[in-house]
N, CA, C and O atoms as a Tripos MOL2 file, in Angstrom:
@<TRIPOS>MOLECULE
protein
  308   307    77     0     0
PROTEIN
NO_CHARGES

@<TRIPOS>ATOM
      1 N         122.8980  116.6870   80.9190 N.3       1 MET1
      2 CA        122.8190  116.6670   82.5250 C.3       1 MET1
      3 C         122.0310  117.2690   83.1700 C.2       1 MET1
      4 O         121.2820  116.5730   83.8550 O.2       1 MET1
      5 N         121.8630  118.7160   83.2320 N.am      2 ALA2
      6 CA        121.3230  119.3110   83.7660 C.3       2 ALA2
      7 C         119.7440  119.6310   83.7740 C.2       2 ALA2
      8 O         119.0860  120.1950   84.6480 O.2       2 ALA2
      9 N         119.1810  118.8990   82.0690 N.am      3 ALA3
     10 CA        118.0430  119.0680   82.1520 C.3       3 ALA3
     11 C         117.7720  117.8420   82.7990 C.2       3 ALA3
     12 O         116.8940  117.9730   83.6520 O.2       3 ALA3
     13 N         118.2360  116.6530   82.6880 N.am      4 ASP4
     14 CA        118.3100  115.6260   83.5200 C.3       4 ASP4
     15 C         117.5890  115.4430   84.9080 C.2       4 ASP4
     16 O         116.6490  114.8040   85.3810 O.2       4 ASP4
     17 N         118.6190  116.4250   85.3310 N.am      5 ASP5
     18 CA        118.5990  117.0000   87.0930 C.3       5 ASP5
     19 C         117.3900  117.4020   87.2270 C.2       5 ASP5
     20 O         116.6570  116.9420   88.1030 O.2       5 ASP5
     21 N         116.9090  118.5620   86.1500 N.am      6 ASN6
     22 CA        115.7480  119.6820   86.5730 C.3       6 ASN6
     23 C         114.6670  118.4710   86.5990 C.2       6 ASN6
     24 O         113.9030  118.4150   87.5630 O.2       6 ASN6
     25 N         114.5690  117.3530   85.4100 N.am      7 GLY7
     26 CA        113.4470  116.8850   85.4310 C.3       7 GLY7
     27 C         113.3680  115.6430   86.5060 C.2       7 GLY7
     28 O         112.2580  115.1400   86.6810 O.2       7 GLY7
     29 N         114.7290  115.0200   87.3840 N.am      8 LEU8
     30 CA        114.3070  114.4810   88.5910 C.3       8 LEU8
     31 C         113.7310  115.2900   89.0730 C.2       8 LEU8
     32 O         112.5060  115.1720   89.0870 O.2       8 LEU8
     33 N         114.3980  116.5550   89.7260 N.am      9 ARG9
     34 CA        113.6710  117.0450   90.8700 C.3       9 ARG9
     35 C         112.4730  117.8350   90.6100 C.2       9 ARG9
     36 O         112.1680  118.5370   91.5740 O.2       9 ARG9
     37 N         111.4330  117.9690   89.2510 N.am     10 ARG10
     38 CA        110.8020  118.5700   89.3220 C.3      10 ARG10
     39 C         109.8760  116.3810   89.5010 C.2      10 ARG10
     40 O         108.9260  116.2390   90.2700 O.2      10 ARG10
     41 N         110.2290  115.5750   88.9770 N.am     11 SER11
     42 CA        109.5790  114.0360   89.1200 C.3      11 SER11
     43 C         109.6620  113.9630   90.6610 C.2      11 SER11
     44 O         108.8150  113.1020   90.9000 O.2      11 SER11
     45 N         109.9800  114.2020   91.4010 N.am     12 ALA12
     46 CA        110.3020  114.1110   92.9890 C.3      12 ALA12
     47 C         109.9780  115.0530   94.0310 C.2      12 ALA12
     48 O         110.1320  114.9490   95.2480 O.2      12 ALA12
     49 N         109.2980  116.3900   93.0420 N.am     13 GLY13
     50 CA        108.7980  117.0060   93.8170 C.3      13 GLY13
     51 C         107.2820  117.0700   93.6380 C.2      13 GLY13
     52 O         106.5010  117.7660   94.2870 O.2      13 GLY13
     53 N         107.0390  116.3340   92.7760 N.am     14 ARG14
     54 CA        105.8060  116.0390   92.1700 C.3      14 ARG14
     55 C         105.1640  114.7730   93.1970 C.2      14 ARG14
     56 O         104.0630  114.7060   93.7430 O.2      14 ARG14
     57 N         106.3040  113.8350   93.2130 N.am     15 THR15
     58 CA        105.8850  112.6510   94.0360 C.3      15 THR15
     59 C         106.1120  113.0050   95.6970 C.2      15 THR15
     60 O         105.5930  112.2440   96.5130 O.2      15 THR15
     61 N         106.7110  113.8990   96.0560 N.am     16 ILE16
     62 CA        106.5630  114.5270   97.6500 C.3      16 ILE16
     63 C         105.1980  114.8910   97.6900 C.2      16 ILE16
     64 O         104.4860  114.3880   98.5600 O.2      16 ILE16
     65 N         104.6620  115.8050   96.7600 N.am     17 ALA17
     66 CA        103.3150  116.8080   96.9880 C.3      17 ALA17
     67 C         102.2210  115.3310   96.7760 C.2      17 ALA17
     68 O         101.3740  115.2170   97.6620 O.2      17 ALA17
     69 N         102.2190  114.5670   95.9980 N.am     18 PHE18
     70 CA        101.1640  113.3310   95.8650 C.3      18 PHE18
     71 C         101.1020  112.2880   97.1530 C.2      18 PHE18
     72 O         100.1880  111.5030   97.4080 O.2      18 PHE18
     73 N         102.5460  112.5340   98.0230 N.am     19 MET19
     74 CA        102.3090  111.5510   98.9750 C.3      19 MET19
     75 C         102.0130  112.2710  100.2600 C.2      19 MET19
     76 O         101.6560  111.5690  101.2060 O.2      19 MET19
     77 N         102.1160  113.6810  100.4470 N.am     20 ARG20
     78 CA        101.7800  114.1420  101.1300 C.3      20 ARG20
     79 C         100.0660  114.3260  100.9360 C.2      20 ARG20
     80 O          99.6470  113.6850  101.8990 O.2      20 ARG20
     81 N          99.1790  114.7180  100.3990 N.am     21 LEU21
     82 CA         98.2410  114.8770   99.8340 C.3      21 LEU21
     83 C          97.1350  113.4870  100.2240 C.2      21 LEU21
     84 O          95.9550  113.4840  100.5760 O.2      21 LEU21
     85 N          98.2380  112.2310   99.9500 N.am     22 ALA22
     86 CA         97.6880  110.8220  100.2310 C.3      22 ALA22
     87 C          97.7220  110.9730  101.1920 C.2      22 ALA22
     88 O          96.6130  110.7750  101.6880 O.2      22 ALA22
     89 N          98.7000  111.3520  102.1310 N.am     23 ALA23
     90 CA         98.5900  111.4210  103.7130 C.3      23 ALA23
     91 C          97.4350  112.3850  104.1930 C.2      23 ALA23
     92 O          96.9260  112.1750  105.2940 O.2      23 ALA23
     93 N          97.1040  113.1880  103.5920 N.am     24 ILE24
     94 CA         96.3460  114.5820  104.4570 C.3      24 ILE24
     95 C          94.9900  112.9020  103.8600 C.2      24 ILE24
     96 O          95.1030  111.9500  104.6330 O.2      24 ILE24
     97 N          94.4090  112.7740  103.2100 N.am     25 GLU25
     98 CA         92.9970  112.4200  102.4960 C.3      25 GLU25
     99 C          93.0100  111.1130  103.8670 C.2      25 GLU25
    100 O          92.3150  111.1940  104.8800 O.2      25 GLU25
    101 N          94.0690  109.8680  103.5210 N.am     26 LEU26
    102 CA         94.0210  109.0030  104.9260 C.3      26 LEU26
    103 C          93.4060  109.4740  105.6770 C.2      26 LEU26
    104 O          92.2180  109.1520  105.7090 O.2      26 LEU26
    105 N          93.8830  110.3920  106.5690 N.am     27 ARG27
    106 CA         93.7760  111.1800  107.9600 C.3      27 ARG27
    107 C          92.3460  111.6610  107.5710 C.2      27 ARG27
    108 O          91.5380  111.3050  108.4290 O.2      27 ARG27
    109 N          91.6600  112.5040  106.3330 N.am     28 ARG28
    110 CA         90.4480  112.8450  107.1970 C.3      28 ARG28
    111 C          89.3020  111.7980  106.8710 C.2      28 ARG28
    112 O          88.1490  111.9650  107.2660 O.2      28 ARG28
    113 N          89.8180  110.4140  105.9170 N.am     29 ILE29
    114 CA         88.4680  109.3790  105.9790 C.3      29 ILE29
    115 C          89.0060  108.9210  107.1590 C.2      29 ILE29
    116 O          88.0210  108.7250  107.8710 O.2      29 ILE29
    117 N          90.0510  108.6200  107.8170 N.am     30 ALA30
    118 CA         89.9920  108.4290  109.3440 C.3      30 ALA30
    119 C          89.7520  108.6120  109.8270 C.2      30 ALA30
    120 O          89.7020  107.6850  110.6360 O.2      30 ALA30
    121 N          89.1940  109.8570  110.3460 N.am     31 GLU31
    122 CA         88.7990  110.7490  111.5370 C.3      31 GLU31
    123 C          87.3550  111.3730  111.0440 C.2      31 GLU31
    124 O          86.4230  111.5700  111.8250 O.2      31 GLU31
    125 N          87.3040  111.6810  109.5110 N.am     32 ARG32
    126 CA         86.1280  112.7330  110.3430 C.3      32 ARG32
    127 C          85.2570  112.8650  108.8740 C.2      32 ARG32
    128 O          84.6730  113.9240  108.6490 O.2      32 ARG32
    129 N          85.1940  111.7430  107.8860 N.am     33 ASP33
    130 CA         84.4990  112.5590  106.2220 C.3      33 ASP33
    131 C          83.3430  111.6340  106.5260 C.2      33 ASP33
    132 O          83.2710  110.4070  106.4590 O.2      33 ASP33
    133 N          82.3340  112.6740  106.9240 N.am     34 PRO34
    134 CA         81.2830  111.8880  106.9820 C.3      34 PRO34
    135 C          80.1440  110.9140  105.6120 C.2      34 PRO34
    136 O          79.2730  110.0480  105.6930 O.2      34 PRO34
    137 N          80.7020  111.5670  104.6390 N.am     35 ASP35
    138 CA         80.0210  111.0090  103.7230 C.3      35 ASP35
    139 C          80.4610  109.0580  103.3470 C.2      35 ASP35
    140 O          79.8650  108.1300  102.8000 O.2      35 ASP35
    141 N          81.9100  109.2530  104.0700 N.am     36 LEU36
    142 CA         82.2270  107.5190  103.8570 C.3      36 LEU36
    143 C          81.9380  106.7500  105.4450 C.2      36 LEU36
    144 O          82.5300  105.7230  105.7780 O.2      36 LEU36
    145 N          80.8880  107.4850  106.3540 N.am     37 ALA37
    146 CA         81.2370  106.8400  107.4640 C.3      37 ALA37
    147 C          80.6740  105.9680  107.4110 C.2      37 ALA37
    148 O          81.3430  104.9690  107.6750 O.2      37 ALA37
    149 N          79.1700  105.6970  107.0670 N.am     38 ILE38
    150 CA         78.4680  104.4800  106.6150 C.3      38 ILE38
    151 C          79.5460  103.3490  106.2010 C.2      38 ILE38
    152 O          79.6130  102.3560  106.9250 O.2      38 ILE38
    153 N          80.1450  103.4200  105.4050 N.am     39 GLU39
    154 CA         80.7020  102.6190  104.7550 C.3      39 GLU39
    155 C          81.7470  101.9200  105.5290 C.2      39 GLU39
    156 O          81.7140  100.6970  105.6640 O.2      39 GLU39
    157 N          82.7130  102.6890  106.0630 N.am     40 LEU40
    158 CA         83.4860  102.8530  106.9470 C.3      40 LEU40
    159 C          82.8640  102.0110  107.9930 C.2      40 LEU40
    160 O          83.3470  100.8850  107.8740 O.2      40 LEU40
    161 N          82.0940  102.0450  108.8680 N.am     41 ARG41
    162 CA         81.2110  101.3520  109.8400 C.3      41 ARG41
    163 C          81.0900   99.9630  109.6680 C.2      41 ARG41
    164 O          81.0970   99.0750  110.5210 O.2      41 ARG41
    165 N          80.9430   99.8780  108.0530 N.am     42 ARG42
    166 CA         81.1120   98.1690  107.7300 C.3      42 ARG42
    167 C          82.2190   97.5300  107.8250 C.2      42 ARG42
    168 O          82.3480   96.4050  108.3080 O.2      42 ARG42
    169 N          83.3260   98.4180  107.2340 N.am     43 ILE43
    170 CA         84.4410   97.9090  107.0940 C.3      43 ILE43
    171 C          84.8790   97.3770  108.1160 C.2      43 ILE43
    172 O          85.3570   96.2440  108.1790 O.2      43 ILE43
    173 N          84.7130   98.3780  109.2650 N.am     44 ALA44
    174 CA         85.1240   98.4350  110.7430 C.3      44 ALA44
    175 C          84.6510   97.4130  111.4690 C.2      44 ALA44
    176 O          85.3330   97.0190  112.4150 O.2      44 ALA44
    177 N          83.3180   96.7480  111.1520 N.am     45 GLU45
    178 CA         82.9370   95.6150  111.6380 C.3      45 GLU45
    179 C          84.0200   94.6080  111.5130 C.2      45 GLU45
    180 O          84.2990   93.8050  112.4040 O.2      45 GLU45
    181 N          84.5930   94.6850  110.4110 N.am     46 ARG46
    182 CA         85.1040   93.3280  109.5220 C.3      46 ARG46
    183 C          86.9370   93.8040  110.1800 C.2      46 ARG46
    184 O          87.8830   93.0550  110.4230 O.2      46 ARG46
    185 N          86.8520   94.9770  110.2650 N.am     47 ASP47
    186 CA         88.4550   95.3820  110.6760 C.3      47 ASP47
    187 C          88.1880   96.7320  111.3790 C.2      47 ASP47
    188 O          88.0720   97.8880  110.9720 O.2      47 ASP47
    189 N          88.1200   95.9790  112.9210 N.am     48 PRO48
    190 CA         87.7880   97.1410  113.7050 C.3      48 PRO48
    191 C          89.0260   98.3160  114.5160 C.2      48 PRO48
    192 O          88.8350   99.2020  115.3490 O.2      48 PRO48
    193 N          90.5700   97.7360  113.6920 N.am     49 ASP49
    194 CA         91.5650   98.9410  113.6150 C.3      49 ASP49
    195 C          91.6620   99.5780  112.3760 C.2      49 ASP49
    196 O          92.8220   99.8160  112.0400 O.2      49 ASP49
    197 N          90.6780   99.9690  111.4980 N.am     50 LEU50
    198 CA         90.6410  100.3720  109.7890 C.3      50 LEU50
    199 C          91.4910  101.3710  110.1900 C.2      50 LEU50
    200 O          92.7020  101.2130  110.0360 O.2      50 LEU50
    201 N          90.9390  102.6350  110.8090 N.am     51 ALA51
    202 CA         90.8450  103.6630  111.4010 C.3      51 ALA51
    203 C          92.3900  104.1820  111.9060 C.2      51 ALA51
    204 O          92.7400  105.3610  111.9450 O.2      51 ALA51
    205 N          93.3710  102.8050  112.3470 N.am     52 GLY52
    206 CA         94.6350  103.3620  113.3190 C.3      52 GLY52
    207 C          95.4770  102.7490  111.7870 C.2      52 GLY52
    208 O          96.6500  102.9780  111.4910 O.2      52 GLY52
    209 N          94.7620  102.1640  111.2140 N.am     53 GLU53
    210 CA         95.9820  101.5100  109.7110 C.3      53 GLU53
    211 C          95.6370  102.6840  108.8230 C.2      53 GLU53
    212 O          96.4500  102.8280  107.9100 O.2      53 GLU53
    213 N          94.6200  103.5860  108.8470 N.am     54 LEU54
    214 CA         95.1450  104.2960  107.8330 C.3      54 LEU54
    215 C          95.8650  105.6880  108.4590 C.2      54 LEU54
    216 O          96.4160  106.5930  107.8320 O.2      54 LEU54
    217 N          95.6930  105.5620  109.7320 N.am     55 ARG55
    218 CA         96.6930  106.8960  110.5290 C.3      55 ARG55
    219 C          98.5780  106.1440  110.0400 C.2      55 ARG55
    220 O          99.6640  106.6140  109.7030 O.2      55 ARG55
    221 N          98.0110  104.8490  110.2810 N.am     56 ARG56
    222 CA         99.7910  103.9750  109.8220 C.3      56 ARG56
    223 C         100.0350  104.5020  108.3730 C.2      56 ARG56
    224 O         100.8400  105.4170  108.2000 O.2      56 ARG56
    225 N          99.3360  103.9260  107.2930 N.am     57 ILE57
    226 CA         99.6780  104.5050  106.3150 C.3      57 ILE57
    227 C         100.1340  105.6400  106.0890 C.2      57 ILE57
    228 O         101.2150  105.7140  105.5040 O.2      57 ILE57
    229 N          99.6010  106.5630  106.3950 N.am     58 ALA58
    230 CA         99.4500  108.2850  106.5790 C.3      58 ALA58
    231 C         100.9090  108.4440  106.8890 C.2      58 ALA58
    232 O         101.7530  108.7590  106.0500 O.2      58 ALA58
    233 N         101.1440  108.2030  108.1540 N.am     59 ASP59
    234 CA        102.5050  108.7850  108.7920 C.3      59 ASP59
    235 C         103.5220  107.9100  107.7840 C.2      59 ASP59
    236 O         104.5120  108.5510  107.4320 O.2      59 ASP59
    237 N         103.4370  106.7000  107.3260 N.am     60 GLN60
    238 CA        104.4400  106.3200  106.6490 C.3      60 GLN60
    239 C         105.1060  106.5310  105.3030 C.2      60 GLN60
    240 O         106.2590  106.3180  104.9300 O.2      60 GLN60
    241 N         103.3750  107.3090  104.3040 N.am     61 LEU61
    242 CA        103.5500  108.1180  103.4180 C.3      61 LEU61
    243 C         104.6140  109.5110  103.7290 C.2      61 LEU61
    244 O         105.6090  109.8520  103.0900 O.2      61 LEU61
    245 N         104.0780  110.0650  104.7890 N.am     62 ASP62
    246 CA        104.7770  111.5240  105.4200 C.3      62 ASP62
    247 C         106.2570  111.2260  105.6300 C.2      62 ASP62
    248 O         107.1420  112.0490  105.3990 O.2      62 ASP62
    249 N         106.4980  109.7870  106.1610 N.am     63 ALA63
    250 CA        108.3450  109.6710  106.0710 C.3      63 ALA63
    251 C         108.6980  109.2970  105.0910 C.2      63 ALA63
    252 O         109.9080  109.4990  104.9810 O.2      63 ALA63
    253 N         108.1380  108.6720  103.9800 N.am     64 ASP64
    254 CA        108.7100  108.0300  102.7800 C.3      64 ASP64
    255 C         108.8960  109.2650  102.3900 C.2      64 ASP64
    256 O         110.0410  109.5460  102.0360 O.2      64 ASP64
    257 N         107.6300  110.5610  102.3310 N.am     65 ALA65
    258 CA        107.8810  111.9660  101.5170 C.3      65 ALA65
    259 C         109.2300  112.7740  102.2030 C.2      65 ALA65
    260 O         109.9990  113.5170  101.5940 O.2      65 ALA65
    261 N         109.2640  112.5370  103.1340 N.am     66 ASP66
    262 CA        110.4850  113.9210  103.9970 C.3      66 ASP66
    263 C         111.6880  112.7060  103.3810 C.2      66 ASP66
    264 O         112.6410  113.2700  102.8440 O.2      66 ASP66
    265 N         111.7620  111.4800  103.3810 N.am     67 ASP67
    266 CA        113.2470  111.0640  103.1110 C.3      67 ASP67
    267 C         113.2710  111.5170  101.3420 C.2      67 ASP67
    268 O         114.1570  112.1910  100.8170 O.2      67 ASP67
    269 N         112.3770  111.0960  100.8270 N.am     68 LEU68
    270 CA        112.6230  111.4960   99.1630 C.3      68 LEU68
    271 C         112.9150  113.0120   98.9560 C.2      68 LEU68
    272 O         113.7540  113.3470   98.1190 O.2      68 LEU68
    273 N         112.2670  113.9090   99.6740 N.am     69 GLU69
    274 CA        112.5950  115.5960  100.1590 C.3      69 GLU69
    275 C         114.1860  115.7620  100.3500 C.2      69 GLU69
    276 O         114.9510  116.5570   99.8030 O.2      69 GLU69
    277 N         114.4480  114.7210  101.3340 N.am     70 ARG70
    278 CA        116.1160  115.0740  101.9100 C.3      70 ARG70
    279 C         116.8750  114.5420  100.5180 C.2      70 ARG70
    280 O         117.7760  115.2990  100.1560 O.2      70 ARG70
    281 N         116.6640  113.3870   99.6940 N.am     71 THR71
    282 CA        117.5350  112.7890   98.8630 C.3      71 THR71
    283 C         117.1860  113.6520   97.7870 C.2      71 THR71
    284 O         118.1980  114.0120   97.1860 O.2      71 THR71
    285 N         116.1940  114.0910   97.3470 N.am     72 ALA72
    286 CA        116.2240  114.7100   95.7460 C.3      72 ALA72
    287 C         116.8630  116.3940   96.2230 C.2      72 ALA72
    288 O         116.9620  117.0850   95.2090 O.2      72 ALA72
    289 N         117.1850  116.9580   97.1830 N.am     73 ARG73
    290 CA        117.5540  117.7900   97.7780 C.3      73 ARG73
    291 C         118.4710  118.5570   96.6720 C.2      73 ARG73
    292 O         118.5810  117.5470   95.9760 O.2      73 ARG73
    293 N         119.1260  119.4110   96.0380 N.am     74 PRO74
    294 CA        120.4120  119.4350   95.7900 C.3      74 PRO74
    295 C         120.9300  119.1870   96.4490 C.2      74 PRO74
    296 O         120.6410  119.2720   97.6430 O.2      74 PRO74
    297 N         122.1040  118.6960   95.9110 N.am     75 GLY75
    298 CA        123.5430  118.2810   97.3190 C.3      75 GLY75
    299 C         122.9700  117.4410   98.6410 C.2      75 GLY75
    300 O         123.2110  117.7000   99.8200 O.2      75 GLY75
    301 N         122.2720  116.5280   98.1930 N.am     76 GLY76
    302 CA        121.4590  115.4150   98.6010 C.3      76 GLY76
    303 C         122.4080  114.5180   99.8240 C.2      76 GLY76
    304 O         123.4760  114.8950  100.3070 O.2      76 GLY76
    305 N         121.9730  113.7680  100.0090 N.am     77 PRO77
    306 CA        122.7690  112.7900  100.9460 C.3      77 PRO77
    307 C         123.9660  111.8960   99.8440 C.2      77 PRO77
    308 O         124.7300  111.0550  100.3170 O.2      77 PRO77
@<TRIPOS>BOND
     1     1     2 1
     2     2     3 1
     3     3     4 2
     4     3     5 am
     5     5     6 1
     6     6     7 1
     7     7     8 2
     8     7     9 am
     9     9    10 1
    10    10    11 1
    11    11    12 2
    12    11    13 am
    13    13    14 1
    14    14    15 1
    15    15    16 2
    16    15    17 am
    17    17    18 1
    18    18    19 1
    19    19    20 2
    20    19    21 am
    21    21    22 1
    22    22    23 1
    23    23    24 2
    24    23    25 am
    25    25    26 1
    26    26    27 1
    27    27    28 2
    28    27    29 am
    29    29    30 1
    30    30    31 1
    31    31    32 2
    32    31    33 am
    33    33    34 1
    34    34    35 1
    35    35    36 2
    36    35    37 am
    37    37    38 1
    38    38    39 1
    39    39    40 2
    40    39    41 am
    41    41    42 1
    42    42    43 1
    43    43    44 2
    44    43    45 am
    45    45    46 1
    46    46    47 1
    47    47    48 2
    48    47    49 am
    49    49    50 1
    50    50    51 1
    51    51    52 2
    52    51    53 am
    53    53    54 1
    54    54    55 1
    55    55    56 2
    56    55    57 am
    57    57    58 1
    58    58    59 1
    59    59    60 2
    60    59    61 am
    61    61    62 1
    62    62    63 1
    63    63    64 2
    64    63    65 am
    65    65    66 1
    66    66    67 1
    67    67    68 2
    68    67    69 am
    69    69    70 1
    70    70    71 1
    71    71    72 2
    72    71    73 am
    73    73    74 1
    74    74    75 1
    75    75    76 2
    76    75    77 am
    77    77    78 1
    78    78    79 1
    79    79    80 2
    80    79    81 am
    81    81    82 1
    82    82    83 1
    83    83    84 2
    84    83    85 am
    85    85    86 1
    86    86    87 1
    87    87    88 2
    88    87    89 am
    89    89    90 1
    90    90    91 1
    91    91    92 2
    92    91    93 am
    93    93    94 1
    94    94    95 1
    95    95    96 2
    96    95    97 am
    97    97    98 1
    98    98    99 1
    99    99   100 2
   100    99   101 am
   101   101   102 1
   102   102   103 1
   103   103   104 2
   104   103   105 am
   105   105   106 1
   106   106   107 1
   107   107   108 2
   108   107   109 am
   109   109   110 1
   110   110   111 1
   111   111   112 2
   112   111   113 am
   113   113   114 1
   114   114   115 1
   115   115   116 2
   116   115   117 am
   117   117   118 1
   118   118   119 1
   119   119   120 2
   120   119   121 am
   121   121   122 1
   122   122   123 1
   123   123   124 2
   124   123   125 am
   125   125   126 1
   126   126   127 1
   127   127   128 2
   128   127   129 am
   129   129   130 1
   130   130   131 1
   131   131   132 2
   132   131   133 am
   133   133   134 1
   134   134   135 1
   135   135   136 2
   136   135   137 am
   137   137   138 1
   138   138   139 1
   139   139   140 2
   140   139   141 am
   141   141   142 1
   142   142   143 1
   143   143   144 2
   144   143   145 am
   145   145   146 1
   146   146   147 1
   147   147   148 2
   148   147   149 am
   149   149   150 1
   150   150   151 1
   151   151   152 2
   152   151   153 am
   153   153   154 1
   154   154   155 1
   155   155   156 2
   156   155   157 am
   157   157   158 1
   158   158   159 1
   159   159   160 2
   160   159   161 am
   161   161   162 1
   162   162   163 1
   163   163   164 2
   164   163   165 am
   165   165   166 1
   166   166   167 1
   167   167   168 2
   168   167   169 am
   169   169   170 1
   170   170   171 1
   171   171   172 2
   172   171   173 am
   173   173   174 1
   174   174   175 1
   175   175   176 2
   176   175   177 am
   177   177   178 1
   178   178   179 1
   179   179   180 2
   180   179   181 am
   181   181   182 1
   182   182   183 1
   183   183   184 2
   184   183   185 am
   185   185   186 1
   186   186   187 1
   187   187   188 2
   188   187   189 am
   189   189   190 1
   190   190   191 1
   191   191   192 2
   192   191   193 am
   193   193   194 1
   194   194   195 1
   195   195   196 2
   196   195   197 am
   197   197   198 1
   198   198   199 1
   199   199   200 2
   200   199   201 am
   201   201   202 1
   202   202   203 1
   203   203   204 2
   204   203   205 am
   205   205   206 1
   206   206   207 1
   207   207   208 2
   208   207   209 am
   209   209   210 1
   210   210   211 1
   211   211   212 2
   212   211   213 am
   213   213   214 1
   214   214   215 1
   215   215   216 2
   216   215   217 am
   217   217   218 1
   218   218   219 1
   219   219   220 2
   220   219   221 am
   221   221   222 1
   222   222   223 1
   223   223   224 2
   224   223   225 am
   225   225   226 1
   226   226   227 1
   227   227   228 2
   228   227   229 am
   229   229   230 1
   230   230   231 1
   231   231   232 2
   232   231   233 am
   233   233   234 1
   234   234   235 1
   235   235   236 2
   236   235   237 am
   237   237   238 1
   238   238   239 1
   239   239   240 2
   240   239   241 am
   241   241   242 1
   242   242   243 1
   243   243   244 2
   244   243   245 am
   245   245   246 1
   246   246   247 1
   247   247   248 2
   248   247   249 am
   249   249   250 1
   250   250   251 1
   251   251   252 2
   252   251   253 am
   253   253   254 1
   254   254   255 1
   255   255   256 2
   256   255   257 am
   257   257   258 1
   258   258   259 1
   259   259   260 2
   260   259   261 am
   261   261   262 1
   262   262   263 1
   263   263   264 2
   264   263   265 am
   265   265   266 1
   266   266   267 1
   267   267   268 2
   268   267   269 am
   269   269   270 1
   270   270   271 1
   271   271   272 2
   272   271   273 am
   273   273   274 1
   274   274   275 1
   275   275   276 2
   276   275   277 am
   277   277   278 1
   278   278   279 1
   279   279   280 2
   280   279   281 am
   281   281   282 1
   282   282   283 1
   283   283   284 2
   284   283   285 am
   285   285   286 1
   286   286   287 1
   287   287   288 2
   288   287   289 am
   289   289   290 1
   290   290   291 1
   291   291   292 2
   292   291   293 am
   293   293   294 1
   294   294   295 1
   295   295   296 2
   296   295   297 am
   297   297   298 1
   298   298   299 1
   299   299   300 2
   300   299   301 am
   301   301   302 1
   302   302   303 1
   303   303   304 2
   304   303   305 am
   305   305   306 1
   306   306   307 1
   307   307   308 2
@<TRIPOS>SUBSTRUCTURE
     1 MET1         2 RESIDUE 1 A MET
     2 ALA2         6 RESIDUE 1 A ALA
     3 ALA3        10 RESIDUE 1 A ALA
     4 ASP4        14 RESIDUE 1 A ASP
     5 ASP5        18 RESIDUE 1 A ASP
     6 ASN6        22 RESIDUE 1 A ASN
     7 GLY7        26 RESIDUE 1 A GLY
     8 LEU8        30 RESIDUE 1 A LEU
     9 ARG9        34 RESIDUE 1 A ARG
    10 ARG10       38 RESIDUE 1 A ARG
    11 SER11       42 RESIDUE 1 A SER
    12 ALA12       46 RESIDUE 1 A ALA
    13 GLY13       50 RESIDUE 1 A GLY
    14 ARG14       54 RESIDUE 1 A ARG
    15 THR15       58 RESIDUE 1 A THR
    16 ILE16       62 RESIDUE 1 A ILE
    17 ALA17       66 RESIDUE 1 A ALA
    18 PHE18       70 RESIDUE 1 A PHE
    19 MET19       74 RESIDUE 1 A MET
    20 ARG20       78 RESIDUE 1 A ARG
    21 LEU21       82 RESIDUE 1 A LEU
    22 ALA22       86 RESIDUE 1 A ALA
    23 ALA23       90 RESIDUE 1 A ALA
    24 ILE24       94 RESIDUE 1 A ILE
    25 GLU25       98 RESIDUE 1 A GLU
    26 LEU26      102 RESIDUE 1 A LEU
    27 ARG27      106 RESIDUE 1 A ARG
    28 ARG28      110 RESIDUE 1 A ARG
    29 ILE29      114 RESIDUE 1 A ILE
    30 ALA30      118 RESIDUE 1 A ALA
    31 GLU31      122 RESIDUE 1 A GLU
    32 ARG32      126 RESIDUE 1 A ARG
    33 ASP33      130 RESIDUE 1 A ASP
    34 PRO34      134 RESIDUE 1 A PRO
    35 ASP35      138 RESIDUE 1 A ASP
    36 LEU36      142 RESIDUE 1 A LEU
    37 ALA37      146 RESIDUE 1 A ALA
    38 ILE38      150 RESIDUE 1 A ILE
    39 GLU39      154 RESIDUE 1 A GLU
    40 LEU40      158 RESIDUE 1 A LEU
    41 ARG41      162 RESIDUE 1 A ARG
    42 ARG42      166 RESIDUE 1 A ARG
    43 ILE43      170 RESIDUE 1 A ILE
    44 ALA44      174 RESIDUE 1 A ALA
    45 GLU45      178 RESIDUE 1 A GLU
    46 ARG46      182 RESIDUE 1 A ARG
    47 ASP47      186 RESIDUE 1 A ASP
    48 PRO48      190 RESIDUE 1 A PRO
    49 ASP49      194 RESIDUE 1 A ASP
    50 LEU50      198 RESIDUE 1 A LEU
    51 ALA51      202 RESIDUE 1 A ALA
    52 GLY52      206 RESIDUE 1 A GLY
    53 GLU53      210 RESIDUE 1 A GLU
    54 LEU54      214 RESIDUE 1 A LEU
    55 ARG55      218 RESIDUE 1 A ARG
    56 ARG56      222 RESIDUE 1 A ARG
    57 ILE57      226 RESIDUE 1 A ILE
    58 ALA58      230 RESIDUE 1 A ALA
    59 ASP59      234 RESIDUE 1 A ASP
    60 GLN60      238 RESIDUE 1 A GLN
    61 LEU61      242 RESIDUE 1 A LEU
    62 ASP62      246 RESIDUE 1 A ASP
    63 ALA63      250 RESIDUE 1 A ALA
    64 ASP64      254 RESIDUE 1 A ASP
    65 ALA65      258 RESIDUE 1 A ALA
    66 ASP66      262 RESIDUE 1 A ASP
    67 ASP67      266 RESIDUE 1 A ASP
    68 LEU68      270 RESIDUE 1 A LEU
    69 GLU69      274 RESIDUE 1 A GLU
    70 ARG70      278 RESIDUE 1 A ARG
    71 THR71      282 RESIDUE 1 A THR
    72 ALA72      286 RESIDUE 1 A ALA
    73 ARG73      290 RESIDUE 1 A ARG
    74 PRO74      294 RESIDUE 1 A PRO
    75 GLY75      298 RESIDUE 1 A GLY
    76 GLY76      302 RESIDUE 1 A GLY
    77 PRO77      306 RESIDUE 1 A PRO
């Protein structure tokens, strides 16, 4: 049972780290990545609120990571 708990905690920790990194990268894309600027301008012509949507997704990833972190914590909810 303890090995399963350790594996679950390790998996949750990796998932949280991934979600946080994804949120960071989405914000970078939305705000300042010069290599993607031309492509984002093309997409923005079709979807003017792309940056806002990327920020919303990044915020949701952070919130989901926070929830998972609380749940995965030893003695969590």
